[in-house]
C-alpha positions in Angstrom: 10.9 -4.9 43.4 8.3 -5.3 40.1 7.7 -2.2 37.5 5.7 -2.2 34.7 5.5 -0.4 31.5 3.2 -0.2 28.3 4.6 -0.2 24.7 3.4 -1.9 21.4 4.2 -4.4 18.8 2.9 -4.9 15.4 1.5 -8.2 13.9 1.1 -7.3 10.3 0.3 -3.8 10.0 -2.0 -3.8 13.1 -0.5 -2.5 16.3 -0.9 -4.9 19.4 -0.6 -3.2 23.0 1.8 -4.7 25.4 2.7 -4.7 28.8 6.4 -4.9 29.8 7.1 -5.8 33.3 10.6 -6.2 35.1 11.4 -7.8 38.3 14.9 -7.9 39.9 15.6 -10.2 42.4 17.8 -12.9 43.1 14.8 -15.8 42.8 13.9 -14.2 39.5 16.4 -15.7 37.3 20.2 -17.0 37.1 20.8 -14.5 34.3 18.7 -11.3 32.9 15.9 -13.3 30.8 12.9 -12.0 28.7 10.3 -14.6 27.7 6.7 -14.0 26.4 7.4 -15.2 22.6 10.6 -12.7 22.1 12.2 -13.1 18.6 16.3 -13.1 18.2 16.0 -9.6 18.0 14.4 -9.1 21.4 16.3 -11.4 23.3 19.3 -9.7 22.0 17.9 -6.2 23.4 19.3 -7.6 26.8 22.7 -6.7 25.7 21.8 -3.5 24.1 19.8 -2.1 27.4 22.8 -3.1 29.6 25.3 -1.1 27.3 23.0 1.9 27.1 22.2 2.1 30.9 25.6 2.3 31.8 27.0 4.6 29.0 23.9 7.1 29.3 25.6 7.3 33.5 23.1 5.4 35.3 23.9 2.4 37.7 23.1 -1.2 36.3 21.6 -4.0 38.5 23.8 -6.3 40.1 21.2 -9.1 40.1 19.3 -10.8 37.6 16.4 -9.5 36.3 12.8 -11.3 34.6 11.2 -9.4 31.3 7.7 -10.6 30.7 6.0 -9.3 27.4 2.3 -9.5 27.8 0.2 -11.3 26.4 2.6 -13.7 26.2 0.6 -15.6 23.4 1.9 -12.6 20.9 4.9 -12.9 18.7 7.4 -10.3 19.6 8.8 -8.8 17.1 11.8 -6.4 16.3 13.9 -3.8 18.5 11.0 -1.4 19.8 11.1 -3.3 23.3 14.9 -2.0 24.0 13.7 1.3 25.4 10.6 0.3 27.8 12.9 -2.6 29.3 15.6 -0.2 29.9 12.9 2.2 31.7 11.1 -0.6 33.5 15.2 -2.0 34.9 16.0 2.0 35.9 12.1 2.1 37.6 13.1 -1.0 39.6 15.9 0.4 40.8 14.6 3.7 42.2 15.5 6.3 39.4 11.9 6.8 38.4 9.4 7.6 40.4 6.8 9.5 38.1 3.1 8.7 37.8 3.5 9.3 34.2 5.5 6.1 33.4 2.4 4.1 33.9 0.2 6.7 31.8 2.8 6.6 28.4 3.4 4.4 26.0 6.9 3.7 25.3 8.6 2.4 22.0 12.3 2.9 20.6 15.6 0.6 20.0 18.5 1.8 21.8 22.3 1.9 20.7 24.9 1.1 22.8 25.8 5.0 23.9 22.1 5.3 24.8 20.8 6.9 21.7 17.4 6.2 20.6 16.8 4.8 17.4 13.7 4.9 14.7 11.8 2.1 14.9 9.2 0.4 12.1 5.3 0.9 12.1 5.1 4.0 14.5 2.2 5.2 12.8 -0.1 2.0 13.8 1.2 1.8 17.1 0.2 5.4 17.9 -3.4 4.7 16.9 -3.6 1.5 18.9 -2.4 3.5 21.7 -5.0 6.6 21.0 -7.7 3.9 20.6 -7.2 2.1 23.7 -7.4 5.6 25.5 -3.9 6.4 26.4 -2.9 10.4 26.3 0.8 9.9 25.5 3.7 8.1 23.5 7.1 8.4 23.9 9.0 7.8 20.2 12.2 8.1 18.4 12.7 11.5 17.0 12.9 10.4 13.6 9.1 9.1 14.0 7.9 11.8 16.0 6.5 13.8 13.4 4.8 10.5 11.6 3.5 10.1 15.3 1.7 13.2 15.6 -0.5 13.3 12.4 -2.6 11.0 15.0 -5.6 13.0 16.7 -5.8 13.0 20.7 -2.2 11.5 21.5 0.8 13.4 22.7 4.1 12.9 21.1 6.8 13.3 22.8 10.0 12.9 21.1 13.1 11.1 22.5 16.7 11.1 21.5 18.1 9.6 24.2 17.6 7.4 27.0 19.1 10.1 29.3 16.4 12.2 27.9 13.5 9.7 28.5 14.6 9.5 32.4 14.5 12.9 32.5 11.1 13.8 31.0 9.5 10.7 32.7 11.0 11.9 36.4 9.3 15.5 35.9 13.1 16.8 35.6 13.0 17.7 31.9 10.2 19.4 30.4 9.8 18.6 26.5 6.7 20.0 24.1 4.5 17.5 22.8 5.4 17.2 18.7 2.3 19.2 16.7 2.1 19.2 12.8 0.0 21.5 10.4 -2.0 18.9 9.0 -3.4 20.7 6.5 0.5 21.5 5.1 1.7 19.0 5.6 -0.7 17.1 3.1 -0.8 19.8 0.8 3.1 19.4 0.7 3.0 15.6 0.2 0.6 15.7 -2.9 2.9 17.0 -5.6 4.0 14.4 -8.3 7.0 14.9 -10.1 5.9 13.9 -13.4 2.7 14.8 -15.8 0.9 13.0 -18.7 1.8 16.2 -20.5 5.1 14.5 -21.1 3.9 11.4 -22.9 4.0 12.4 -26.9 1.2 11.2 -28.8 -0.4 8.2 -27.4 -3.8 10.0 -27.2 -5.8 6.9 -27.7 -4.2 5.4 -25.0 -4.6 8.0 -22.4 -8.3 8.1 -23.2 -8.6 4.7 -22.1 -6.3 5.1 -19.0 -8.5 7.8 -18.0 -11.4 6.2 -18.3 -10.3 3.5 -16.0 -9.1 6.1 -13.7 -12.4 7.2 -13.7 -14.1 4.0 -12.7 -11.1 2.4 -10.6 -10.6 -0.4 -13.7 -7.9 -2.5 -14.5 -5.9 -2.1 -17.7 -4.0 -4.6 -20.0 -1.7 -2.5 -22.5 0.2 -4.3 -25.1 2.6 -2.9 -27.8 6.0 -3.1 -28.6 8.7 -2.2 -27.0 9.7 1.8 -26.4 6.1 2.7 -27.3 5.7 4.4 -24.0 3.5 1.7 -22.1 6.1 2.3 -18.8 6.2 6.0 -19.3 2.3 6.0 -19.5 1.6 3.5 -16.3 4.4 5.5 -14.0 1.8 8.9 -14.9 -1.4 7.0 -14.0 -1.8 7.6 -10.6 -1.2 11.6 -11.6 -4.9 11.3 -12.8 -6.4 9.7 -10.1 -8.8 11.4 -7.8 -6.5 13.3 -5.1 -6.0 10.8 -1.9 -7.9 11.4 0.8 -6.6 11.8 4.6 -8.2 8.1 5.7 -6.5 6.5 2.7 -2.9 8.2 3.2 -2.9 7.3 6.6 -4.0 3.6 5.1 -1.4 3.6 3.1 1.3 5.3 5.2 0.8 2.9 7.7 1.5 0.0 5.1 4.7 1.6 4.4 6.1 2.4 8.0 5.0 -1.6 9.1 7.5 -2.4 6.5 10.4 0.7 7.0 9.6 2.1 3.4 8.4 5.2 5.0 11.3 7.6 3.0 13.3 9.4 5.9 11.3 12.8 6.9 8.4 11.6 5.7 5.3 11.8 7.9 2.5 10.9 5.6 2.5 9.6 2.3 0.1 11.8 0.0 0.6 10.6 -3.3 -0.8 7.4 -4.8 2.4 4.8 -4.7 3.1 3.1 -8.2 4.7 -0.2 -7.6 6.1 -1.9 -10.4 7.6 -5.2 -9.6 10.1 -7.2 -11.6 8.5 -10.5 -13.2 11.2 -12.6 -11.5 9.3 -11.5 -8.2 8.0 -14.7 -6.0 4.3 -15.0 -5.1 5.3 -14.5 -1.3 7.2 -11.0 -2.5 3.6 -9.8 -4.6 0.7 -11.1 -2.4 2.6 -11.2 1.3 3.5 -13.9 3.4 7.2 -15.4 5.0 7.3 -16.7 8.4 6.4 -13.9 10.2 3.5 -12.6 7.9 4.6 -8.7 6.1 2.7 -7.0 3.4 3.8 -7.8 -0.2 3.8 -5.6 -3.8 0.0 -5.7 -3.9 -0.4 -4.1 -0.3 1.9 -1.4 -1.2 0.0 -0.9 -3.9 -2.9 0.1 -1.8 -5.1 3.4 -3.2 -2.3 3.3 -6.0 -0.9 1.5 -9.0 0.3 -2.2 -9.3 2.1 -2.1 -12.6 3.5 -5.5 -14.0 5.4 -5.0 -17.0 6.4 -7.8 -19.3 3.4 -9.6 -17.9 3.5 -12.7 -20.0 7.0 -13.7 -18.2 5.6 -13.6 -15.0 5.3 -17.2 -13.7 1.9 -18.1 -14.3 1.2 -19.7 -10.5 2.3 -15.9 -9.6 -0.1 -14.3 -11.2 -3.1 -16.7 -10.0 -2.7 -16.0 -7.1 -3.2 -12.2 -8.2 -7.2 -13.2 -9.1 -8.3 -13.0 -5.4 -7.2 -10.0 -4.1 -8.4 -8.4 -7.3 -12.1 -9.3 -6.5 -11.7 -8.5 -2.9 -9.1 -5.6 -2.4 -7.8 -7.6 0.6 -4.8 -10.3 1.3 -5.5 -12.8 3.5 -2.4 -14.8 4.7 -3.4 -17.7 6.9 -1.1 -19.3 9.0 -1.5 -22.0 11.9 -1.6 -19.8 14.6 -4.0 -17.4 12.9 -5.3 -15.4 9.9 -3.7 -11.9 9.3 -5.4 -9.2 6.6 -3.9 -6.6 4.6 -5.3 -4.0 2.6 -5.3 -4.1 -1.2 -6.9 -2.2 -3.1 -5.7 -0.8 -6.4 -5.7 -0.2 -10.1 -3.6 -2.6 -11.9 -1.8 -1.9 -14.9 -0.5 -4.9 -17.3 1.8 -4.4 -20.4 3.1 -7.0 -22.7 4.4 -7.5 -26.2 2.2 -8.9 -29.0 4.8 -11.4 -29.3 8.2 -12.8 -27.8 10.2 -10.3 -29.9 7.8 -7.4 -29.4 7.1 -6.3 -32.8 4.5 -8.7 -34.4 1.7 -6.4 -36.0 4.2 -3.0 -36.1 5.9 -1.6 -39.0 9.0 -0.7 -36.6 11.0 -3.9 -37.2 10.2 -7.0 -38.8 8.4 -9.6 -36.6 10.5 -13.0 -36.7 7.9 -15.4 -34.6 6.3 -18.0 -36.3 2.0 -18.1 -35.3 2.8 -20.8 -33.3 5.0 -18.9 -31.1 3.2 -15.4 -31.2 0.2 -18.2 -29.9 2.1 -19.4 -27.3 3.4 -16.4 -26.3 0.1 -14.9 -25.7 -1.7 -18.1 -24.4 0.8 -17.7 -20.8 -1.9 -15.8 -20.1 -5.1 -17.3 -18.3 -8.4 -16.7 -19.5 -9.3 -16.4 -16.2 -7.0 -13.6 -15.4 -7.3 -11.9 -18.3 -11.4 -11.8 -17.7 -10.6 -9.7 -14.5 -8.9 -6.8 -17.0 -11.4 -4.3 -17.8 -9.4 -2.7 -20.7 -7.3 -4.1 -23.3 -5.3 -1.6 -25.4 -2.9 -1.6 -27.9 0.1 0.8 -27.6 1.5 1.7 -31.2 4.6 3.0 -31.8 5.0 6.9 -31.5 5.6 8.5 -34.9 8.6 10.7 -35.5 6.8 13.7 -36.4 4.7 13.6 -32.9 8.1 12.3 -30.6 9.8 15.7 -32.0 6.8 18.2 -31.6 6.7 21.4 -29.3 3.4 21.0 -28.3 2.3 19.4 -24.9 -0.2 16.7 -24.9 -3.0 16.8 -22.8 -1.7 17.2 -19.1 -2.7 15.2 -16.1 -4.4 18.2 -14.3 -7.0 18.4 -16.8 -7.4 14.7 -17.2 -8.0 14.6 -13.3 -10.6 17.6 -13.2 -12.9 14.9 -15.5 -12.3 11.6 -13.3 -12.6 13.5 -10.2 -15.8 14.7 -12.1 -17.2 10.7 -12.8 -16.3 9.7 -9.4 -18.8 12.1 -7.6 -21.3 10.8 -9.9 -20.5 7.6 -8.8 -20.4 8.2 -5.1 -23.6 9.9 -5.6 -24.9 7.1 -7.2 -23.7 4.2 -4.6 -24.0 6.4 -1.5 -20.3 5.7 -0.8 -16.9 7.5 -1.7 -15.2 3.8 -2.1 -17.4 2.4 -4.6 -16.5 2.7 -8.0 -18.0 1.2 -11.5 -15.3 -1.3 -11.3 -16.5 -2.9 -7.8 -20.6 -3.0 -9.3 -21.6 -6.2 -8.3 -23.8 -8.1 -11.0 -27.2 -6.7 -9.3 -25.9 -3.1 -9.6 -24.7 -3.6 -13.4 -28.6 -4.8 -13.6 -29.8 -2.0 -11.7 -27.3 1.1 -13.3 -26.2 0.1 -16.6 -29.7 -0.2 -18.3 -29.1 0.5 -22.3 -31.6 0.9 -24.9 -32.6 -0.9 -27.8 -29.6 -0.3 -30.5 -26.9 -0.9 -27.3 -28.5 -4.1 -26.3 -28.2 -5.7 -29.7 -24.7 -4.3 -30.5 -23.8 -5.5 -27.1 -25.7 -9.3 -27.8 -23.3 -9.3 -31.2 -20.4 -8.9 -29.7 -20.5 -11.8 -26.8 -21.8 -13.8 -29.9 -19.5 -12.9 -32.2 -16.1 -12.9 -29.8 -17.5 -15.5 -27.4 -17.1 -13.5 -24.3 -17.6 -14.9 -20.7 -20.2 -13.8 -18.4 -17.5 -11.7 -16.2 -16.6 -10.2 -19.7 -20.2 -9.2 -20.6 -20.6 -7.5 -16.8 -16.8 -5.8 -17.8 -18.4 -4.3 -21.1 -21.1 -3.0 -19.0 -18.6 -1.3 -16.1 -16.8 0.2 -18.9 -19.5 1.7 -20.8 -21.2 3.1 -17.5 -17.6 4.9 -16.6 -17.9 6.4 -20.3 -21.2 7.6 -19.9 -20.1 8.9 -16.6 -17.3 10.9 -18.0 -20.1 12.3 -20.6 -22.3 13.6 -17.8 -24.7 11.5 -19.4 -27.0 8.8 -17.3 -28.0 6.4 -20.2 -25.9 4.1 -21.8 -26.1 4.7 -25.1 -24.7 2.5 -28.1 -21.5 4.3 -28.9 -20.7 3.8 -25.3 -21.0 0.4 -25.7 -19.3 0.2 -28.9 -15.8 2.1 -27.4 -16.5 -0.7 -24.4 -16.3 -3.7 -26.5 -13.4 -1.8 -28.7 -11.8 -2.6 -25.0 -11.3 -6.0 -25.6 -8.9 -6.5 -28.3 -6.9 -9.5 -26.2 -10.2 -12.0 -26.5 -10.0 -12.1 -30.0 -6.6 -13.3 -29.6 -6.3 -15.5 -27.1 
C-alpha cells in the first residue's frame, strides 16, 4: 500500500516543500529503507519511528517498507521527517483514513516513547507552506507559537504521535494556535540595557548616534577599560525600532540554526553579535559542508561587534568586505549557490598599540614606534576605507565615573535617529535605504556642497591623501549630520565634523 505525506526541509534558511512517499510491500526492499538524499539523521529515523509507533500502542508493519523523499535531488537534513514518516507508515496500514492528511504539512522529531520534539527552522517552513497554498501545518508543541506568526496558516501543536493520529483521523479535535501579534511584538521589543548607563563619553555617543542615523560602520580606538564594549552593547538600543518584516527575517535566521531562545516566538530587539577574534572565516561568514549562516547573518538588522579588531586574522577580515557592501553573503558550492541576508552595522574596536596605552595618560606606553606602526598596519587600507567613522574613546575621568548624574539615554537618542531615518526614507522612497548605502551617483545628487564646504573637503582629501571611497564616506556622514539637524544643505561645519571622524586615515 502507498501513502503520501507532505513535509518540509531547510536549504540554508529557506524552506523546501517535500513529499514523503511510503510503500509497504514485500517487493519494496529487504528492510526498511529511506531514499532521496537523506543525511545520517534522516536515515536513523527508521529506528526512532519503529520504537515510537510500538510505544504509542500502534501495530508496526511486519513487511519491509520504502520511504522516498521527493524531490530526490535536494539534500534532506535533520530529524524533522520523523513524524511524517511515522504517519505515512500508519496510513499505509489503515490507521489513518482522513483526507486531512493530504491537506496538511507535517514536521517533527520523534522520541522513542512517541513524544514529538521541537525542530529548527519552523518559521521558514511555515512561510513556505503558506506560500504553496497549504492551510494547515502540524508542528511540535514548542514550535507552535513561532509558526503561528505566519498569517493565513492554521498551526496545530502536537505533543505526541498518538495525538497526531487522533487529530488527523478526526477523532481528536484541536484548536489552532493563535498569537496576538501586536502584544507579542511589543513584549519582544524591550531592551535590558540603556545608553544612560554609560558615564561620560558624550563625544563617542554623538558619533554612534550619527552611525545609527545613517547606518554607518564605526571603528573605535582606545585603551582597555575605556568603555568600548559597553558602548557597542548599547548601540542597538538607539537604532530605529524593528519592523515586523525585519523581525521575521531575523527570526528565520536564528530559527534555522537553532539559536532562537526557548519560549521565544519572535525576535523584536536588534541582535548584537560579538564573535571572538579566534573565529574562523566560516564561523563569521557562514559555510560548511551543508552551508549554514554565520555571525554576519546572525547580525542581520542589528550590530556586528568585532572587539580586538587587529587580532583577527587578516584573511578573515578580508572576507567581510563584500558582505559589507552588498548586504548579503553568497556561499558557492558545486551543487549550487546559497545566499544569506547580512545587512548590519559593523562596530570594530581596537587598542592604539599592542599594550593598549599609546597616547593616553592612564599608563605609560612601552611600545616602540615600529611596534605601534606594525600593530595598526594589521588593518588593511581597503577594509578601513569601508569604515565610515573612526572615533577615539578616551579613558573616563574619575569625577565622571563617580557622578550620580545619568548620561544621555537611549530613548532620547533613538528619537533623533528615527527622525533622521524618516528624512532618508522620504529622500530615497525606500525605508530600507540609508545614507550609508548611497551609490556614487546618489552622493552627487543628494550631497551638494556650498563653496566653503567644497574647499574644506578638497583640503582634507589633499592633505590626508584620502581615497575616492573615503571621499564618498565623508559626504555620506556629512549628509547624516545635516539630517540630524533637519537641514537640507550640507554646510562646512558638517564636512568638518565628518572629516574629524577619519582619524585612522592619518595614522595608517
